[in-house]
C-alpha positions as CSV (number, residue, x, y, z in Angstrom):
1,M,0.0,0.0,0.0
2,R,2.8,2.3,0.9
3,A,4.5,1.6,-2.5
4,V,1.3,2.4,-4.4
5,F,1.0,5.8,-2.7
6,G,4.7,6.5,-3.5
7,I,4.2,5.7,-7.2
8,I,1.1,7.8,-7.4
9,S,2.7,10.7,-5.6
10,L,5.7,10.5,-8.0
11,L,3.4,10.5,-11.0
12,L,1.5,13.5,-9.6
13,V,4.8,15.4,-9.1
14,L,5.9,14.5,-12.6
15,L,2.6,15.8,-14.1
16,I,2.9,19.0,-12.2
17,V,6.5,19.6,-13.2
18,G,5.7,18.8,-16.8
19,F,2.8,21.2,-16.8
20,L,5.0,24.0,-15.3
21,V,7.7,23.3,-17.9
22,K,5.2,23.5,-20.7
23,K,3.7,26.7,-19.4
24,Q,7.2,28.2,-19.0
25,M,8.3,27.2,-22.5
26,A,5.0,28.7,-23.9
27,T,5.8,32.1,-22.4
28,Q,9.3,32.2,-23.8
29,T,8.3,32.0,-27.4
30,T,9.7,35.3,-28.6
31,P,10.8,35.9,-32.2
32,V,14.5,35.4,-32.7
33,P,16.2,38.6,-33.6
34,D,17.6,38.9,-37.1
35,L,21.4,38.8,-37.0
36,Q,21.7,41.4,-39.8
37,V,23.0,44.5,-38.2
38,P,22.8,47.8,-40.1
39,G,26.3,48.7,-41.4
40,A,27.6,45.2,-41.2
41,T,28.2,43.2,-44.4
42,S,26.7,39.8,-44.7
43,A,29.0,36.8,-45.3
44,A,26.6,35.8,-48.1
45,S,27.0,39.2,-49.8
46,A,30.8,38.9,-49.9
47,P,31.5,35.6,-51.7
48,N,35.1,36.6,-52.6
49,S,36.2,37.0,-49.0
50,N,38.0,34.1,-47.4
51,P,36.4,31.9,-44.7
52,K,38.3,33.5,-41.9
53,Q,36.9,36.9,-42.7
54,Q,33.4,35.5,-43.1
55,A,33.7,33.8,-39.7
56,Q,34.9,37.1,-38.1
57,Q,32.0,39.0,-39.8
58,I,29.4,36.5,-38.5
59,Q,30.9,36.7,-35.0
60,Q,30.8,40.5,-35.1
61,Q,27.2,40.4,-36.3
62,F,26.2,38.0,-33.5
63,K,28.0,40.0,-30.9
64,Q,26.2,43.2,-32.0
65,A,22.9,41.5,-32.1
66,I,23.4,40.2,-28.5
67,E,24.5,43.6,-27.3
68,T,21.4,45.2,-28.9
69,Q,19.1,42.7,-27.2
70,M,20.9,43.2,-23.8
71,Q,20.1,47.0,-24.1
72,A,16.4,46.4,-24.8
73,P,14.1,46.7,-21.7
74,R,12.6,43.5,-20.5
75,P,8.7,43.3,-20.5
76,M,7.2,43.3,-17.1
77,S,5.2,40.3,-16.0
78,E,1.6,40.9,-14.9
79,E,1.7,37.9,-12.6
80,P,2.0,38.8,-8.9
81,K,4.9,37.1,-7.1
């Protein structure tokens, strides 16, 4: 009897955690920012450059996109804590 209650409680906890993870993942579905930064050349638009330059350009574009997103204000949640 004790083992049955243990299994039922574990399944209940698993269901609750699964529901919370699903809810959390649904709230984080934001559009991925475009990595094209104004003023930066795309690796695809410069086919004559070597792979090292292309890799550096992609890294720079990614870094600028991350910095731009870090500067953007975070939306406030309406859920009370």
